[in-house]
N, C-alpha and C positions, 0 to 999 in steps of 0.2 A: 537456342540453349542460353541459359544465366552462367553458364561457366562453374565461377567458382562461390557465387551466391547461389545457385541451386539450394544448398542442401539449407541454408537459412530461410527462404522462399517456401520451403516444403514446412520448415516448421514454425512459420508464423501463419502460414496456410491452417492447419491444423493447432494450433493453438485461438487464431480468432472462430476456426469451426468449432471448439470445445466450447468456447464462450457461449455464442451464438445458439447453440443447439443443433447446427445444421450440417448435414453430410455431405459436402460438396459434389457435384458433379465430376465424371475424371474429363479434363480439357481434349477436346479432338477426335473424339470417337464416338463415328454414327452408328455404326453395327459391330458390336462385338465379335471378336474373329472366329471362324465356324471352325478352325480346329483345336478349338478348344471345347470339353465336353462342361459347359456350365454347371447343367443340370445335376452334375458327378458328387459336386462337392457344397460346401455352405461360401464360396467366392461368387462374388457379381460384379461386374463393370458397372458404376453409376453413372448411367446416361441420363440423370437429371437430377437434382437436389433434391434431399427428402431430410425430413426432419430425424433428428439425433435423440431417440425417445430418452427418457429420464427413468433410472432405476437405481437401485440401492445402492448398485456402487461405482466409482467414480470412473468417470470416461478414461478409454484409451487407444491411442492411434501411436501407427509407427511410420517412420518416414525412413526409408532407405534409399543409398544410390548404390548400385552396383555395376560400376561404368564400366565401358570397354577398354578404357585403358588400367583395370586390375585396380581402381579404388573401390573398394568396399567398407559400406557403413551403413550401421542400421540402427534406433533411437528408438525408444520407448517414451512417449509421453503421456505425463497422466494427469489428470485433472486436478487443482487444486482445490484444497478446500477452504470454503470462505474465511477470511480473518474480521475479526475486528477490528476496526481502524484502515479497514483497507478501502478502496475505493469506492467500494459501495454507502462505506458508514459517510464517506465524504460529501455525497454528491446533494444536489439542494439545498435550499439557503440554509446558511450558519448563521450561530446564535453570538458569535464571540469574533474578534479579529483574528485575521490567518493572516500569517507569514510566507510570502511565496519569494524563495530564494536563487536567484537565477545566476550563473558565472559563464565567463570564456575569457578564452586564451589572452585577451587582449584587450582594450579598451574599446577598440572595434568592433571585436566581436563582439562585447555584452551588449555594447547601446544595439548592432543588429539581433540580438537575442531577443531586447527588451521590445524591438521593432515587431520582430516577427509573432513575439507574444501576443503583441496589442491587437494587431489585425488578427487574427486567429482568434481571441475574444467578442473583438467586434463582429465576426463572419458568424460567429457562433452563437447563438441567443438561448442555447439550452447550456453552456458553459457556468459551472458554476468555481466560486474561488475557493471553495473547499478541493473541486476537481485539480484545478490549476495547482493548489500549494499541494495537493499530494503527488500530482506527475512530475511537479518540480526536485523533490527530494527525491526521489529515481534516479534521476540523472547523474550522469558523470558532473565532479567537482574540477573548478579552475582557477588560477588564482586573482583574477579580476570579477569580482562579488558584486551583486544589488540586491537591497532585500526590501520587499515592497508589502506594506501592512494594511490586509483592505477586508471589509466585510461584506461587500457586495460589488457588483458587475463595474457600475460608474467610479466606484472610489480604485478598483483595481486599476483601469482605464489610465484614472489618473496621474494614481502610484506609479506606473509605468512610464509615463513619461518625466517625474520627479520622485527617485527613491528616495526610502527614509535612509538607506544606507548605500553609499557605494564608495568603491577605494579598492585597493590590494590587500589582498589576507597576508597576513605574517606567516611562518612558519608553521609548520603543523605539527603539534605537539600530541602526545597521548590525551585520550579522553576518559576521564578516571570517573565513576559516580559515589560518591558521599553517603552515608545512610546514617541521618544523624540519632544521637541518643533521646533520652528525656529530657524536657527543658525547651526542646525545640516547635514544641505543638502550640499552637491558641485555637479558642473557641470560636467553631465553626470552620476548623483548617480541610479542605478536600470537599465540603460539603457545595459547593458552587460547580467545584471542576466535575461531579457526580452528573451535574445534571447539563453541563457543556460538552463532555470528551465519552463517546459510549465507550472507548479502550477504554480509561480508567473507572469507569462502571463497572464494565463487563469484569476487571481481574478483581476492583472491589469487591464484585457478590462473589469470585472463587474465592478471595481471605473468610469472606463474612460465612461462607458454606462450611470451609476448614473447620472455622471457630467455634461455630456453633455447638459440636457436641462436647466442646471443652468450656466454655463458658456460660453465663447465665443471664447476658446481655447483648443487643443485639448492635454487631460493629456499624450498619450502616443508621443505625437508630441513634449513635453515640456520634458519630460524625456530624449527620442532621442537627442533632440538639446540643452539642459538646456537653451532654450533662454525662457525669463520673468521668471527666479527667485527673478531677484531682487525685483518685486509686491510681496507683502505682500497677494494679493487675489489669486494669484496663489502659490506662496510657501509651503502656508498653506495647503490647499487641495492636493498638489502632495505627501508633506511629510507624509501627514495623510493617502493617496493611497498606498503609499510606504511602511510603517508602515506595514498598514493590509497584503498586499502580501506576504512580509515579514513571515511575523505570521504564514500566511497560509503553506509556503513551511516549516517552521519549524512544524507545524502540521501533513504535509504528512511524515514529519520524525519520527513523532511519540511521538513529545514533545509537552505536555498537560500542561502549565503552571497551578500555583495554584492561580495567581493573575496578573492580567495586570495595570500597571500605567501609566496613561494617562496624 
């Protein structure tokens, strides 16, 4: 028995089952008990793995622990919706450099982490820079940090030997996002990011749809062409949309501001 880790093992098992669309078989079960009338209800023991059908609703599963010691726990898991900018959006080749941020509780721990990541990248030829960068921002953050910037696997492996930045972080302050007003824009602002960042493009699309009934111009066309930015009634909404979309990009990278100044 896995003791205290049994619950988290069950949660991990069901999360992976949801991700891969497979109902795993029940371990160590040969023939289901004859003391149960399995034909009388909708419950059965899975003696073999089977496909988890895709239906209109999200997949759901329960992980239970009804222990002999009196511990009673029941967790219901639900399949998370796909998010723009999630792991699916960062797989494959990248069009721009990706920062990979690593940290450790000490210099020794940080160096060991860099070495483990390099070994993982070398051993898994299908692991892309975007996936590595995405995974890195999901991890706990410690004081000793290193940043590697890379556009491809070879550049990443070389950077793990000599990070762009390495040192001890200062005291953690509060994070604040500032939405600047008119006068900070320039022609072409955000145009390149529309092609580089699926997160930015998705949020800009939502802003364009929201503005469409209210204005006679198209947000995305203005951003790409730069035409109309001399008009106050154009530049103000455009600047707002770019700032909202940039905030979404930061959020997708794990940044959660304590305040927003508009």
